[in-house]
N, C-alpha and C positions, 0 to 999 in steps of 0.2 A: 403457439410460438412464444417462447420466453423473451420478454423485452428487457434489455439492459440499457439504462440511460448513462451515457458517457458525458460527463460534465464538460461543456465547451466554454472555458473562461479565458482562453488565450495562452495557456501553458500546458505542455505535455506532448508525448509522442502519440498524438491522436490517431494517425493513419495506421500505425502498427498495432495499436491496441484494438481499434475497430476491426481490423483484418483478423486478428487472433480470436476475437469474440465471435465474429461471423463464421469462422472455421469451426468453432465449437458448436455451432447450431443456433446461436442466439440471434434475435432481431435487435440490431443496434440503433439506438436513437441518440444522435449527437445533439445535445441540447443544453440550454440554460433556462428553459421555460418551466415555471413552477408546476403547472398542471401535468406536463409530460414527465417531469422528475417524479412527482408523487404517485403517478399512476403506473410507473414502471415496476417490474418485478424485482429489480435490483439496480443499484447505482454504483458506478465506478468513477472515482476521482483520480485523474492522472496528475502529473506535475513534474517539472524539472526547473531547477534554478533556486533562488533564494527564498527562504521562508516568509520574510516580511513582504516581499513583492507578491508572492502567491496569495497571502492573506488579503493584501490590499485589493488584488483583482477580484477575489471572492466577495469581499465586503462591498466594494463599489458597485457590484452588479446584483447584490442581494442574495447571492447564492449561498452564503454562510447560513442564513436562516432557513433556506430550502433544505439544506443538508441536515440541519438540526431537526427540522420537522420530519424529514424522511426517516431519520434514525429512530424516531419514536414509533414508527409503524411496525417495527420488528422485522422488516424486510432486510435482506442482506446488502451490505455496502462493502466496497473494496477500495482502498487507497494504495496507489503505487508510487514509490520513491517519495518525492516531495508531497504527493497526495496523501501518502501514509503519515508523514510527519505532521501535516496540518490537522490531522484528526486529534492530535494530542492537545494538552492544556496550554503549552507554551514552548518557545524555542529560545536558546541563547545565541543564535546566529546573528551577528551584527547587533548585539544588545539583546534586550528581552522583548519578545513579541508574543502576544496572546494568540493561541490557536483556536480551533473549533470547540475544544473541550469535550469531545465525544469519547475519548479514551483517556483515563487518568494517567498522567505521566508527563515527561518533558523530553525535549530534543537537545542533545549535547554534541560537542565536537568530538570526533573520533580521536582516541588516544593512540599516538604512534610510539610504540615501545621498542621498535627496531628501526631507527632512523637510517641505518646504513643500507637497508634493503627496501623499505617501503616509504612512500610519500603520500601526501594528500593532493588531489582527491583520490579516493580508492576507486580505481577503474580496472576491473579484473573479473575473471570467473573465480568464484569461491564457493565452497560447499556450505549447505545448510544442514543442521543436525539437531538432534534432541536427545536428552537423557531418557525420555519416556516417549518413544515413537507411537505408543498407543493413543497419545493425545491428538495425533494427526487423523485418526479415523473419523470419517464423516465431515472433515473440514476441507479447506481448499488444498491441503497437502495430502489428502487421502490417496493411498497407493504410491505416493512419491517415496523413493528410497532415501534413507538417511545417508548423507554424504554426497547427494546430488549437487552438481555445480550449477549456479545461477549467475547471471550477469549483473554486476554492480557498478554504479557510477554515483558517488556521493562523498561528502566530507563530514556529515553529521549523522547521528544515529538516534534511535528512540530508546528511552528508558521507561518502560511502564512502571507505574506505582506498585502493581501486583505482579509477582512472578507467575501467577496463574494465567496471565494474559500472554505470556511468551510461548509461541508455538515452535519457533526454531531460533537457533543462535548461529553466528558465523564468527570466525576468527580472522582478523586482519592485523598484521604487525604485532602478533602475540596478544592482541586485545580481543576479548570475546564480547559480543554485543547481540542484542535482539535483532533478528532479520525478518521474522514473520510474527505477526501479532493477531490475536483474536480476543475481542472483548464483546461479549454478548453476540449481537448480530453483525458486528463490525470486524472486518479483516484488514490487514495491511501487509504489504511486501516492501522491504527496503530495496530489493533487487527489481529488475524488470522481467517479469515472466514472459511478456510478449516478445522479448529478445533472447530468451533462454532455451531455445531449441525445443526438443520434444517434451522434456520435463516441464518447461515453462508453459507450453501450450496445454499440457495436462492440468496445470493449476488453473488456467483460464477456463477450461472445460468444467473442472470441479466447481468453480464459482458459478458458472451457468447452471449446473445441475442443482446447486443449493438454491439459486434463485427460482428455479423451476419448482422446487419443493417436492 
């Protein structure tokens, strides 16, 4: 059985994430214990809310170092929403806050270019796409169709330092931004796959299969 550690640090849609992983066939370990984290086949970092608060929760419990240590094993890691954002170097939300530094890049406020029709936060179903769908092969987006709708709830987005790390983009208020990222063994989704119907559950299953190896 493939074991995925879901990091339990007090923020995130834990129940829906665990339910989606179990449906994919994974054994879920809801934990913040170092030994359990490091011995798992994969790690999922959930998160909702503000970047600084999330980082404070991770650091105060020593989970930041656990995640850095796990990343060096080469085993898969997935961040969802705020969990994805905290994988990056820093965020500009409410000032400048250092992140985990596992993916080069930063977190910036979404640009609203059509204020007459869209506002923040971005709460909606929107499509994910790529100019090179072949990049999705063998990743968490394997067999997902370009243009598939996912469920988003956020006001900030990630900007990877390298375009090579961008798996998908999404357009909101005429502004295109990175919505799925892959850097080495680390993945991130700005949307909530656990709340994104059949396609989202497929992403969760793909992650489980990658963890299974």
